[in-house]
ZADO-495257 format. One record per residue: residue in three letters; residue number from 1; x, y, z of N, C-alpha, C in turn. Coordinates in Angstrom, 1 decimal. Each point is the difference from the previous one (the first is absolute). Layout:
# residues N
ALA;NUM;X;Y;Z;X;Y;Z;X;Y;Z
...
This chain:
# residues 283
UNK;1;-15.7;-21.0;-13.9;0.0;0.2;1.4;0.6;-1.3;0.5
UNK;2;1.0;0.1;1.1;0.7;-1.0;0.5;-1.2;-0.9;1.0
UNK;3;0.6;-1.2;0.2;-0.7;-0.9;1.1;0.0;0.7;1.2
UNK;4;-1.0;-0.3;0.9;0.0;0.6;1.5;1.2;-0.1;0.8
UNK;5;0.2;0.7;0.9;1.4;0.0;0.6;0.3;-1.4;0.9
UNK;6;-1.1;-0.4;0.5;0.2;-1.3;0.7;0.6;-1.2;-1.1
UNK;7;-0.6;0.1;-1.0;0.4;-1.0;-1.0;1.4;0.2;-0.6
UNK;8;0.5;1.4;-0.3;1.2;0.2;-0.1;1.1;-0.5;0.8
UNK;9;-0.6;0.4;1.3;1.0;-0.4;1.1;0.2;-1.6;0.2
UNK;10;-1.0;-0.7;-0.1;0.2;-1.5;0.1;0.7;-0.4;-1.3
UNK;11;-0.3;0.7;-1.3;0.8;-0.5;-1.1;1.5;0.2;0.0
UNK;12;0.4;1.0;0.8;1.5;0.3;0.0;0.6;-0.4;1.5
UNK;13;-0.7;-0.7;0.9;0.3;-0.5;1.1;0.3;1.0;1.1
UNK;14;-0.8;1.3;-0.1;0.3;1.0;0.9;-1.2;0.2;1.1
UNK;15;0.3;0.9;1.0;-1.1;0.4;0.9;0.2;1.6;0.3
UNK;16;-1.1;0.6;0.3;0.3;1.4;0.3;0.7;0.3;1.1
UNK;17;0.8;0.9;-0.1;0.9;0.6;1.2;-0.6;1.1;0.7
UNK;18;-0.2;-0.4;1.3;-0.4;0.9;1.0;0.7;1.2;0.2
UNK;19;1.4;-0.3;0.1;1.3;0.9;0.0;-0.1;1.1;-1.0
UNK;20;-0.5;-0.3;-1.3;0.0;0.8;-1.2;-1.2;0.8;0.1
UNK;21;-0.9;-0.5;0.9;-1.4;0.6;-0.3;-0.8;-0.2;-1.2
UNK;22;0.1;-1.5;-0.3;-0.5;-0.3;-1.4;-1.4;-0.5;0.2
UNK;23;-0.8;0.9;-0.5;-1.4;-0.3;-0.4;-0.4;0.2;-1.3
UNK;24;-0.3;-1.0;-0.8;0.0;0.2;-1.3;-1.5;0.2;-0.6
UNK;25;-0.4;1.1;-0.8;-1.2;0.2;-0.5;-0.4;-0.9;-0.9
UNK;26;-1.3;-0.7;0.4;-0.5;-1.1;-0.7;-1.3;0.1;-0.4
UNK;27;-0.9;1.1;0.2;-1.3;0.2;-0.3;0.1;0.7;-1.7
UNK;28;-0.3;-0.9;-0.9;0.1;0.4;-1.4;-0.8;1.4;-0.4
UNK;29;-1.2;0.0;0.6;-0.7;1.4;-0.3;0.6;1.2;0.6
UNK;30;0.4;-0.1;1.3;0.8;0.9;0.6;1.3;0.4;-0.6
UNK;31;0.6;-1.2;-0.5;1.4;0.3;-0.8;-0.2;0.9;-1.1
UNK;32;-1.1;-0.3;-0.7;-0.2;0.8;-1.3;-0.3;1.4;0.5
UNK;33;-0.8;0.3;1.1;0.0;1.3;0.3;1.2;0.8;0.5
UNK;34;0.9;-0.7;0.7;1.1;0.5;0.4;1.0;0.3;-1.0
UNK;35;0.0;-0.9;-1.0;0.8;0.4;-1.4;-0.5;1.1;-0.4
UNK;36;-1.3;0.3;-0.2;-0.7;1.2;-0.8;0.5;1.1;0.8
UNK;37;-0.1;-0.1;1.5;0.4;1.3;0.5;1.5;0.2;0.1
UNK;38;0.7;-0.9;-0.2;1.6;0.3;-0.2;0.3;0.7;-1.1
UNK;39;-0.9;-0.5;-1.2;0.3;0.7;-1.3;-0.6;1.2;0.0
UNK;40;-1.3;0.2;0.5;-0.5;1.4;-0.2;-0.4;0.2;-1.3
UNK;41;0.3;1.3;-0.4;-0.1;0.6;-1.4;1.1;-0.1;-0.9
UNK;42;1.2;-0.7;0.6;1.1;0.0;-0.7;-0.2;-1.0;-1.1
UNK;43;0.6;0.1;-1.3;0.1;-0.7;-1.2;1.2;-0.9;0.0
UNK;44;0.2;-1.3;-0.3;1.2;-0.6;-0.3;0.7;0.3;-1.4
UNK;45;1.3;0.2;0.3;0.7;0.5;-1.2;1.4;-0.4;0.4
UNK;46;1.0;0.1;-1.1;1.5;-0.2;0.1;0.6;1.0;1.1
UNK;47;-0.6;0.9;0.4;0.6;1.0;0.8;-0.8;0.2;1.2
UNK;48;-0.7;-1.1;0.4;-0.7;-0.1;1.2;0.3;-1.3;0.6
UNK;49;0.4;0.1;1.3;0.5;-1.1;0.9;-0.6;0.0;1.4
UNK;50;-0.4;-1.2;0.3;-0.6;-0.1;1.5;1.2;-0.8;0.9
UNK;51;0.5;0.6;1.0;0.9;-0.8;1.0;-1.0;-0.3;1.1
UNK;52;-0.2;-1.5;0.1;-0.5;-0.8;1.0;0.9;-0.3;1.0
UNK;53;-0.3;0.4;1.4;0.7;-0.4;1.1;-0.6;-1.1;0.7
UNK;54;0.8;-1.1;-0.4;-0.5;-1.5;0.9;-0.9;-0.6;-1.2
UNK;55;0.5;-0.7;-0.9;-0.7;-0.9;-1.1;-0.8;-1.0;0.8
UNK;56;0.5;-0.5;1.1;-0.8;-1.3;0.7;0.0;-1.1;-1.0
UNK;57;-1.2;-0.5;-0.3;-0.3;-1.0;-0.9;-0.5;0.4;-1.3
UNK;58;0.2;1.4;-0.2;-0.3;0.5;-1.6;-1.3;0.2;-0.3
UNK;59;-1.0;0.1;1.0;-1.3;0.2;-0.2;-0.3;1.4;-0.7
UNK;60;0.5;1.1;0.4;-0.2;1.3;-0.5;0.8;0.2;-1.1
UNK;61;1.3;-0.6;0.1;0.9;0.2;-1.1;-0.6;-0.7;-1.4
UNK;62;-0.7;-1.0;0.1;-0.6;-0.7;-1.3;-1.3;0.9;-0.4
UNK;63;-0.5;0.7;0.9;-1.3;0.8;-0.7;0.6;1.3;-0.5
UNK;64;1.2;0.6;0.5;0.6;1.2;-0.6;0.7;-0.3;-1.3
UNK;65;0.3;-1.2;-0.1;0.8;-0.5;-1.3;-1.1;-0.2;-1.1
UNK;66;-1.2;-0.7;0.5;-1.1;-0.3;-0.8;-0.7;1.3;-0.7
UNK;67;0.1;1.2;0.9;-0.5;1.2;-0.2;1.0;0.7;-1.1
UNK;68;1.2;-0.6;-0.3;0.8;0.5;-1.0;1.3;0.9;0.5
UNK;69;0.1;0.0;1.3;1.0;0.8;0.8;1.3;-0.5;0.0
UNK;70;1.2;0.6;0.0;1.3;-0.3;0.2;0.1;-0.1;1.6
UNK;71;0.5;-0.8;0.5;0.0;-0.2;1.5;1.5;-0.4;0.5
UNK;72;0.4;0.6;1.0;1.3;-0.3;0.9;-0.6;-0.5;1.2
UNK;73;0.3;-1.1;0.4;-0.5;-0.6;1.2;1.2;-0.4;1.0
UNK;74;-0.1;0.5;1.2;1.0;-0.2;1.1;-0.6;-1.1;0.9
UNK;75;0.9;-0.8;0.2;-0.4;-1.3;1.2;1.4;-0.3;0.7
UNK;76;-0.3;0.1;1.3;1.1;-0.2;0.8;0.0;-1.4;0.8
UNK;77;-1.0;-0.7;-0.2;-0.1;-1.5;0.3;0.6;-0.8;-1.1
UNK;78;1.4;-0.5;0.3;0.6;-0.8;-1.0;-0.7;-1.3;-0.6
UNK;79;-0.9;-0.5;1.0;-0.6;-1.3;-0.3;-1.1;0.3;-1.2
UNK;80;-0.3;1.3;0.0;-1.3;0.4;-1.1;0.8;0.3;-1.3
UNK;81;1.4;0.4;0.0;0.4;0.3;-1.5;0.0;-1.1;-1.0
UNK;82;0.2;-1.3;0.4;0.0;-1.0;-0.9;-1.3;-0.2;-0.5
UNK;83;-1.1;-0.1;0.9;-1.3;-0.3;-0.6;-0.5;1.3;-0.9
UNK;84;0.3;1.0;0.5;-0.3;1.3;-1.1;0.7;0.0;-1.3
UNK;85;1.3;-0.5;0.1;0.5;-0.1;-1.2;-0.5;-1.0;-0.8
UNK;86;-0.5;-1.1;0.5;-0.7;-1.1;-0.9;-1.3;0.6;-0.4
UNK;87;-0.7;0.6;0.9;-1.5;0.2;-0.3;0.0;1.2;-1.0
UNK;88;1.0;1.0;-0.1;0.1;1.1;-1.0;1.1;-0.1;-1.1
UNK;89;0.4;-1.2;-0.1;1.2;-0.3;-1.0;-0.1;0.7;-1.2
UNK;90;-1.2;0.0;-0.6;-0.2;0.7;-1.4;0.0;1.6;0.3
UNK;91;-0.7;0.4;0.9;0.0;1.5;0.2;1.6;0.4;0.3
UNK;92;0.7;-0.6;0.7;1.2;0.2;0.3;1.1;0.1;-1.3
UNK;93;-0.2;-1.3;-0.8;0.8;-0.1;-1.2;-0.5;1.3;-0.9
UNK;94;-1.3;0.5;0.0;-0.4;0.8;-1.1;0.3;1.4;0.6
UNK;95;0.6;0.2;1.2;0.5;1.4;0.4;-1.3;0.7;0.6
UNK;96;-1.0;-0.6;0.1;-1.3;0.7;0.8;-0.1;0.1;1.3
UNK;97;0.9;-1.1;0.7;0.2;0.0;1.4;1.3;-0.1;0.5
UNK;98;0.6;0.7;0.8;1.2;0.0;0.6;-0.1;-0.6;1.4
UNK;99;0.5;-1.0;0.3;-0.2;-0.4;1.5;1.2;0.0;0.8
UNK;100;-0.1;0.8;0.9;1.2;0.3;0.9;-0.1;-0.3;1.3
UNK;101;1.3;-0.8;0.5;0.0;-0.6;1.3;0.7;1.1;0.9
UNK;102;-0.9;0.7;0.9;0.5;1.0;0.8;-0.8;0.3;1.1
UNK;103;0.4;1.0;0.8;-0.9;0.5;1.1;-0.6;1.3;-0.3
UNK;104;-1.2;0.3;-0.2;-0.7;1.2;-0.4;0.4;1.2;0.9
UNK;105;0.4;-0.3;1.4;0.4;1.2;0.7;1.2;0.6;-0.5
UNK;106;0.9;-0.7;-0.6;1.5;0.5;-0.2;0.3;-0.1;-1.7
UNK;107;-1.1;-0.3;-0.7;0.2;-0.2;-1.5;-0.1;1.5;-0.6
UNK;108;0.7;0.1;-1.2;-0.1;1.3;-0.6;-1.2;0.0;-0.9
UNK;109;-1.2;0.5;0.7;-1.2;0.1;-1.1;0.0;0.6;-1.1
UNK;110;0.5;1.3;0.0;0.0;0.7;-1.2;1.0;-0.5;-1.1
UNK;111;1.0;-0.6;0.6;1.2;-0.7;-1.0;-0.8;-1.2;-0.8
UNK;112;-0.6;-0.8;0.8;-1.0;-1.1;-0.3;-1.1;0.4;-1.0
UNK;113;-0.6;1.2;0.0;-0.9;0.3;-0.9;0.5;0.7;-1.2
UNK;114;1.5;0.3;-0.1;0.8;0.2;-1.0;-0.6;1.2;-0.8
UNK;115;0.0;0.0;-1.2;-0.3;1.3;-0.9;-1.5;-0.1;-0.4
UNK;116;-0.9;-0.5;1.0;-1.4;0.0;-0.3;-0.5;1.6;0.4
UNK;117;-0.9;0.5;-1.0;-0.6;1.4;0.4;-1.1;-0.1;0.8
UNK;118;-0.6;-1.2;0.1;-1.3;0.0;0.8;0.4;-1.2;1.0
UNK;119;0.1;0.4;1.4;0.4;-1.0;1.0;-1.1;-0.1;0.9
UNK;120;-0.3;-1.3;0.4;-1.1;-0.5;1.1;1.0;-0.9;0.8
UNK;121;-0.5;0.3;1.4;0.7;-1.0;0.9;-1.1;-0.5;0.7
UNK;122;-0.1;-1.3;0.3;-1.1;-0.9;0.6;0.5;-1.1;0.6
UNK;123;-0.9;-0.6;1.0;0.4;-1.1;0.7;-1.0;-0.4;1.3
UNK;124;0.0;-1.1;0.3;-0.6;-0.4;1.4;1.0;-0.2;0.9
UNK;125;-0.1;1.2;0.9;1.1;0.3;1.1;-0.2;-0.7;1.1
UNK;126;0.9;-0.9;0.3;0.1;-0.5;1.3;-0.1;0.9;1.1
UNK;127;-0.7;-0.3;1.1;-0.3;1.0;1.0;1.3;0.5;0.8
UNK;128;0.9;-0.9;0.2;1.4;0.4;0.4;0.8;0.9;-0.7
UNK;129;-0.4;0.1;-1.2;1.0;0.7;-1.0;-1.0;1.3;-0.5
UNK;130;-1.3;0.0;0.3;-0.8;1.1;-0.5;0.8;1.4;0.2
UNK;131;0.3;0.4;1.4;0.4;1.2;0.2;1.3;0.4;-0.8
UNK;132;1.0;-0.8;0.0;1.3;0.3;-0.7;-0.3;0.2;-1.5
UNK;133;-0.9;-0.8;-0.5;-0.2;0.1;-1.6;-0.8;1.4;-0.4
UNK;134;-1.1;0.3;0.8;-0.6;1.2;-0.1;0.9;1.2;0.2
UNK;135;0.8;0.0;1.0;1.0;1.0;0.1;0.8;0.1;-1.3
UNK;136;0.4;-1.2;-0.5;0.8;0.0;-1.4;-0.9;0.6;-1.0
UNK;137;-1.1;-0.2;-0.2;-1.0;0.3;-1.0;0.0;1.5;0.0
UNK;138;-0.1;0.7;1.3;-0.4;1.3;0.0;1.1;0.9;-0.5
UNK;139;1.3;-0.7;-0.2;1.1;0.8;-0.7;-0.3;0.4;-1.5
UNK;140;-0.9;-0.7;-0.6;-0.2;0.1;-1.6;-1.2;0.5;-0.4
UNK;141;-0.4;1.3;0.5;-1.4;0.5;-0.2;0.1;0.6;-1.4
UNK;142;1.1;0.3;-0.7;0.0;0.5;-1.3;0.5;-0.9;-1.2
UNK;143;0.5;-1.3;0.6;0.6;-0.8;-0.9;-1.0;-1.3;-0.6
UNK;144;-1.2;-0.2;0.8;-0.7;-1.0;-0.3;-1.5;0.7;-0.3
UNK;145;-0.8;-1.0;-0.9;-1.4;0.3;0.0;-0.6;0.0;0.9
UNK;146;0.0;-1.1;0.9;-0.6;-0.3;1.2;0.6;-1.4;0.6
UNK;147;-0.7;-0.1;1.2;0.6;-1.1;0.6;-1.3;-0.9;0.6
UNK;148;-0.1;-1.3;0.1;-1.1;-0.7;0.4;0.5;-1.2;0.9
UNK;149;-0.6;0.0;1.3;0.5;-0.9;0.8;-1.2;-0.8;1.0
UNK;150;0.2;-1.3;-0.1;-0.9;-0.7;0.9;0.6;0.1;1.6
UNK;151;-0.7;0.6;0.7;0.3;0.3;1.6;-0.9;-0.4;0.8
UNK;152;0.2;-0.3;1.3;-0.8;-0.3;1.0;-1.2;1.2;0.0
UNK;153;-1.2;-0.2;0.4;-1.1;1.0;-0.1;0.3;1.1;0.9
UNK;154;0.6;-0.4;1.2;0.5;1.2;0.9;1.0;1.0;-0.5
UNK;155;0.9;-0.7;-0.9;1.1;0.8;-0.4;-0.9;1.0;-1.1
UNK;156;-0.8;-0.6;-0.8;-0.7;0.9;-1.0;-1.0;1.1;0.7
UNK;157;-0.4;-0.4;1.3;-0.9;1.1;0.7;1.1;1.0;0.5
UNK;158;1.3;-0.2;0.4;1.1;1.0;0.2;0.4;0.8;-1.0
UNK;159;0.1;-0.6;-1.3;0.5;0.6;-1.1;-1.0;1.2;-0.3
UNK;160;-1.3;-0.5;-0.1;-0.9;0.9;-0.6;-1.0;0.9;1.0
UNK;161;0.8;0.0;1.4;-0.9;0.7;1.1;0.2;1.4;-0.2
UNK;162;-1.1;0.5;0.3;-0.1;1.7;0.1;0.5;0.5;1.3
UNK;163;0.2;1.1;0.1;0.6;0.9;1.2;-1.2;-0.1;1.0
UNK;164;0.4;-0.1;1.2;-1.2;-0.1;1.1;-0.5;-1.3;0.3
UNK;165;0.4;-1.2;-0.9;-0.6;-1.2;0.3;1.1;-1.0;0.8
UNK;166;-0.7;-1.0;0.5;0.9;-1.0;0.9;1.1;-0.5;-0.8
UNK;167;-0.1;-0.3;-1.3;1.0;-0.7;-0.7;1.1;1.0;-0.5
UNK;168;-0.3;1.4;-0.1;1.1;0.8;-0.5;1.2;0.0;0.7
UNK;169;1.0;-0.1;-0.6;1.4;0.0;0.6;1.1;0.5;-0.9
UNK;170;1.2;-0.2;0.3;1.2;0.5;-0.7;-0.1;-0.6;-1.3
UNK;171;-0.3;-1.3;-0.1;0.0;-0.8;-1.4;-1.2;0.6;-0.8
UNK;172;-1.1;0.3;0.3;-0.7;0.8;-0.7;0.4;1.3;-0.5
UNK;173;0.8;1.0;0.8;0.3;1.1;-0.4;1.2;-0.1;-1.2
UNK;174;0.9;-0.8;0.4;1.1;-0.3;-0.9;-0.5;-0.6;-1.5
UNK;175;-0.9;-0.9;0.1;-0.4;-0.5;-1.4;-0.9;1.0;-0.6
UNK;176;-0.9;0.7;0.6;-0.9;1.0;-0.6;0.6;1.3;-0.4
UNK;177;1.2;0.1;0.5;0.9;1.2;-0.4;0.3;-0.2;-1.5
UNK;178;0.1;-1.3;-0.5;0.4;-0.1;-1.4;-0.9;-0.9;-0.7
UNK;179;-1.0;-0.5;0.4;-0.9;-0.9;-0.6;-1.3;0.3;0.4
UNK;180;-0.8;-0.3;-1.0;-1.6;-0.1;0.4;-0.3;-1.5;0.2
UNK;181;-0.7;-0.3;1.1;-0.3;-1.4;0.4;-1.4;-0.4;-0.5
UNK;182;0.0;-1.1;-0.8;-1.4;-0.5;-0.6;0.0;-1.4;0.6
UNK;183;-1.2;-0.3;0.6;-0.4;-1.5;0.3;-0.7;-0.6;-1.1
UNK;184;0.6;-1.1;-0.4;-0.4;-0.6;-1.4;-0.8;-1.4;0.2
UNK;185;0.5;-0.9;0.8;-0.5;-1.4;0.0;0.0;-0.3;1.5
UNK;186;-1.1;-0.6;0.5;-0.1;-0.5;1.4;0.1;-1.4;-0.1
UNK;187;0.8;-0.7;1.0;0.2;-1.4;0.0;0.0;-0.7;1.3
UNK;188;-0.8;-1.0;0.1;0.0;-0.7;1.3;1.2;-1.1;0.1
UNK;189;0.1;-0.4;1.0;1.1;-1.0;0.2;-0.2;-1.4;-0.8
UNK;190;-1.1;-0.2;-0.4;-0.6;-1.1;-0.6;0.6;0.2;-1.6
UNK;191;0.5;1.0;-0.6;0.6;0.3;-1.1;1.3;-0.4;-0.3
UNK;192;0.6;-0.6;1.2;1.5;-0.3;-0.1;0.1;-1.6;0.6
UNK;193;1.1;-0.5;-0.5;0.4;-1.3;0.6;1.5;0.1;0.5
UNK;194;0.4;-0.4;1.3;-1.3;-0.2;0.9;-0.6;1.2;0.4
UNK;195;-1.2;0.0;0.4;-0.7;1.0;0.4;0.5;0.8;1.4
UNK;196;0.5;1.2;-0.2;0.2;0.9;1.2;-1.3;0.4;0.8
UNK;197;0.3;0.3;1.3;-0.9;0.4;1.0;-0.6;1.5;-0.2
UNK;198;0.7;0.7;-0.9;-0.5;1.4;-0.2;-0.5;0.1;-1.5
UNK;199;-0.6;1.0;-0.3;-0.5;0.5;-1.0;1.1;0.9;-0.8
UNK;200;-0.2;-0.1;-1.3;1.0;0.9;-0.9;-0.7;1.0;-1.0
UNK;201;0.9;0.9;-0.3;-0.7;1.1;-1.1;1.0;0.4;-0.9
UNK;202;-0.3;-0.1;-1.3;1.1;0.6;-1.0;-0.3;1.4;-0.1
UNK;203;1.0;0.8;0.3;0.3;1.4;0.1;0.7;0.4;-1.3
UNK;204;-0.5;1.1;-0.6;0.8;0.7;-1.1;0.5;1.3;0.7
UNK;205;1.3;0.3;-0.3;0.7;1.1;0.3;0.2;0.7;-1.4
UNK;206;-0.7;1.3;-0.1;0.1;0.4;-1.2;0.7;1.5;0.3
UNK;207;1.1;0.2;-0.8;0.9;1.2;0.3;-0.9;1.4;0.0
UNK;208;0.1;0.7;0.9;-0.4;1.4;0.1;0.5;0.8;-1.0
UNK;209;-0.9;0.8;-0.9;0.6;1.2;-0.9;1.0;0.9;0.9
UNK;210;0.0;0.2;1.1;0.7;1.0;0.8;0.6;-0.7;1.3
UNK;211;0.8;-1.0;-0.3;0.6;-0.7;1.2;0.5;1.0;1.0
UNK;212;0.0;-0.3;1.4;0.6;0.9;1.0;1.4;-0.5;0.3
UNK;213;0.9;0.7;-0.1;1.4;-0.2;0.3;0.3;-0.3;1.5
UNK;214;0.2;-1.3;0.1;0.3;-0.6;1.4;1.5;0.4;0.7
UNK;215;-0.1;1.3;0.2;1.4;0.7;0.6;0.3;-0.4;1.3
UNK;216;1.1;0.1;0.6;0.3;-0.2;1.3;-0.9;0.4;0.9
UNK;217;-0.4;1.4;0.0;-0.7;0.6;0.9;-1.6;-0.6;0.0
UNK;218;-0.4;-0.3;-1.1;-1.3;-0.7;-0.2;0.1;-1.3;0.6
UNK;219;1.0;-0.8;-0.4;0.0;-1.5;0.8;0.2;0.3;1.5
UNK;220;0.7;0.9;0.6;0.0;0.2;1.4;-1.1;0.2;0.6
UNK;221;-0.9;1.0;-0.6;-1.3;0.6;0.4;-0.9;-1.1;0.3
UNK;222;-0.1;-0.8;-1.1;-0.9;-1.3;-0.2;0.2;-1.0;1.0
UNK;223;1.3;-0.4;0.0;0.3;-1.2;1.1;0.1;0.4;1.6
UNK;224;0.2;1.4;0.1;-0.2;0.2;1.3;-1.4;0.4;0.6
UNK;225;-0.9;0.3;-1.2;-1.4;0.2;0.4;-0.8;-1.5;0.3
UNK;226;0.6;-0.8;-0.7;-0.7;-1.5;0.3;0.7;-0.9;1.0
UNK;227;1.2;0.6;0.4;0.8;-0.9;0.9;-0.8;-0.4;1.3
UNK;228;-0.6;1.0;0.5;-0.7;0.1;1.1;-1.5;0.7;-0.3
UNK;229;-0.9;-0.8;-0.3;-1.3;0.4;-0.5;-0.8;0.7;1.1
UNK;230;0.2;-0.1;1.1;-0.9;0.5;1.0;0.8;1.4;0.5
UNK;231;1.3;0.2;-0.7;0.3;1.4;0.4;-0.2;1.2;-0.8
UNK;232;-0.3;1.0;0.5;-0.3;1.2;-1.0;1.3;0.4;-0.7
UNK;233;-0.3;0.6;-1.1;1.0;0.4;-1.0;1.0;0.7;0.8
UNK;234;-0.4;0.9;0.9;0.9;0.8;0.7;1.2;-0.7;0.7
UNK;235;-0.4;-1.1;0.6;0.9;-1.1;0.7;0.6;-0.9;-1.0
UNK;236;-0.7;-0.3;-1.0;0.6;-0.9;-1.0;1.2;0.4;-0.7
UNK;237;0.0;1.4;-0.3;0.7;0.8;-0.8;1.2;0.6;0.8
UNK;238;-0.2;-0.2;1.3;0.9;0.8;0.8;1.5;-0.6;-0.4
UNK;239;1.0;0.9;-0.1;1.3;-0.3;-0.3;0.2;0.0;-1.6
UNK;240;-0.9;0.0;-1.0;0.3;0.0;-1.3;0.2;1.4;-0.4
UNK;241;-0.6;1.0;0.7;0.3;1.4;-0.6;-0.4;0.8;1.7
UNK;242;0.5;1.0;0.1;0.1;1.1;1.1;-1.6;0.2;0.2
UNK;243;-0.4;-0.2;1.2;-1.6;0.1;0.3;-0.5;1.2;-0.5
UNK;244;0.6;1.2;0.2;-0.5;1.2;-0.6;-0.3;-0.1;-1.4
UNK;245;0.8;-0.5;-0.6;0.0;-0.1;-1.5;-1.4;-0.8;-0.4
UNK;246;-0.1;-1.2;0.6;-1.1;-0.6;-0.1;-1.4;0.5;0.3
UNK;247;0.2;0.7;1.1;-1.4;0.7;0.5;-0.3;1.3;-1.1
UNK;248;1.0;0.6;-0.6;-0.3;0.9;-0.9;-0.3;-0.7;-1.5
UNK;249;0.6;-1.0;-0.4;-0.1;-0.3;-1.2;-1.4;-1.1;-0.4
UNK;250;-0.1;-0.9;1.0;-1.1;-1.0;-0.2;-1.5;0.9;-0.1
UNK;251;-0.2;0.8;0.8;-1.3;0.7;-0.4;-0.2;0.5;-1.3
UNK;252;1.2;0.6;-0.7;-0.2;0.6;-1.2;-0.3;-1.1;-1.2
UNK;253;0.1;-1.2;0.5;-0.5;-1.2;-0.9;-1.2;-0.7;0.4
UNK;254;-0.6;0.7;1.0;-1.2;-0.5;0.4;0.0;-1.1;0.9
UNK;255;1.0;0.0;0.8;0.6;-1.3;0.8;-0.3;0.5;1.4
UNK;256;-0.7;-0.8;0.9;0.1;0.4;1.5;1.0;-0.9;0.6
UNK;257;1.0;0.5;0.8;0.9;-0.9;0.7;-0.6;-0.9;1.0
UNK;258;-1.3;0.4;0.6;-0.7;-0.9;0.8;-0.7;-1.0;-0.6
UNK;259;0.0;-0.2;-1.4;-0.6;-1.3;-0.5;1.0;-1.0;-0.1
UNK;260;-0.5;-1.0;-0.4;1.0;-1.3;-0.2;0.3;-0.2;-1.6
UNK;261;0.9;-0.9;-0.2;0.4;-0.2;-1.3;-1.0;-0.6;-1.0
UNK;262;-0.9;-0.9;0.5;-0.8;-0.6;-0.9;-1.1;1.1;-0.5
UNK;263;0.0;1.2;0.4;-1.0;0.9;-0.5;0.5;0.8;-1.0
UNK;264;1.3;0.0;-0.5;0.6;0.7;-1.1;0.1;-0.8;-1.3
UNK;265;-0.3;0.8;-1.0;-0.1;-0.6;-1.4;1.5;0.0;-0.6
UNK;266;0.0;-0.8;-1.0;1.4;-0.1;-0.6;0.4;1.3;-0.4
UNK;267;-0.9;0.8;-0.7;0.2;1.5;-0.3;0.6;0.9;1.1
UNK;268;-0.6;-0.4;1.1;0.2;0.8;1.1;1.7;-0.1;0.6
UNK;269;0.2;-1.4;-0.1;1.4;-0.3;0.4;1.0;0.7;-0.9
UNK;270;-0.3;-0.1;-1.2;0.6;0.4;-1.2;0.3;1.5;0.0
UNK;271;-1.0;0.6;0.3;0.0;1.6;-0.1;0.8;0.4;1.3
UNK;272;-0.2;-0.6;1.2;0.8;0.6;1.3;1.6;-0.5;-0.5
UNK;273;0.3;-1.1;-0.7;1.4;-0.4;-0.2;0.7;1.0;-0.9
UNK;274;-1.0;0.4;-1.0;0.6;1.0;-0.9;0.6;1.4;0.6
UNK;275;-1.0;0.5;1.0;0.1;1.1;0.8;1.2;0.0;0.9
UNK;276;0.1;-1.2;0.7;1.1;-0.2;0.9;1.3;0.0;-0.6
UNK;277;0.0;-0.7;-1.1;1.2;-0.2;-0.9;0.5;1.3;-0.6
UNK;278;-0.9;0.9;-0.4;0.3;1.2;-0.4;0.7;0.9;1.1
UNK;279;-0.5;-0.3;1.1;0.6;0.9;1.3;1.5;-0.5;0.4
UNK;280;0.3;-1.4;-0.4;1.1;-0.5;0.3;1.1;0.5;-1.1
UNK;281;-0.4;0.3;-1.2;0.8;0.6;-1.1;0.1;1.5;0.2
UNK;282;-0.8;0.6;0.7;0.0;1.4;0.1;1.4;0.5;0.9
UNK;283;0.6;1.1;-0.6;1.4;0.4;0.6;-0.3;0.5;1.4
């Protein structure tokens, strides 16, 4: 296990960068729980690889390597690349770790995972990048074993929210259309250095056996339903399809147009989208 983040920062003459959202996991006990949740029931092997988004000071990286996994770690902070190269010199030389200086938002994740047959994506996501990185993850429901991310607790609540609850929104629908959301480890601000003012949660995104295709119609229905939460669906969906079509089709899927978007399940959005799409294709 590596020295604590404060020690490493002092050793390399560095300070946490607020602009990068750097809060380094420093609680050894919770770090072990996080690593276990990232791994899940996957076994290490030559055809299994973990892609870590944001290696930071390498705390999680070290745990994954110690567990026997091959790791590709992306880090966009150039000032951390040198220290990481020094800390993990042996693992890099042995080919157990590939260290990449890049931006996780634009990097080719599947390309970096190479020919691995079992792929895991993991990371401690900075708040300002959480949305874009989750949106990117959602594209790969059939290519990965699972994803595991440390996010702010409010984001975890939104990801796992059920229809009809305050936290339920477009992010909930789009994510749950392709993944089952599992809350794995709860962390307070004191688990990090420097300590943030918010709590965090390690969430696992496990691919659904029946992922919902996020078609153009599906996306438009969901986005419009939550764009103005106080509007009824009748008003929120105005302009997407002729009103007489919506009045006829929605009830067939058990949807009242007098309801609001947060009352609809992911499956209801998907079923309505399929029915409307079939009407578009009809001669």
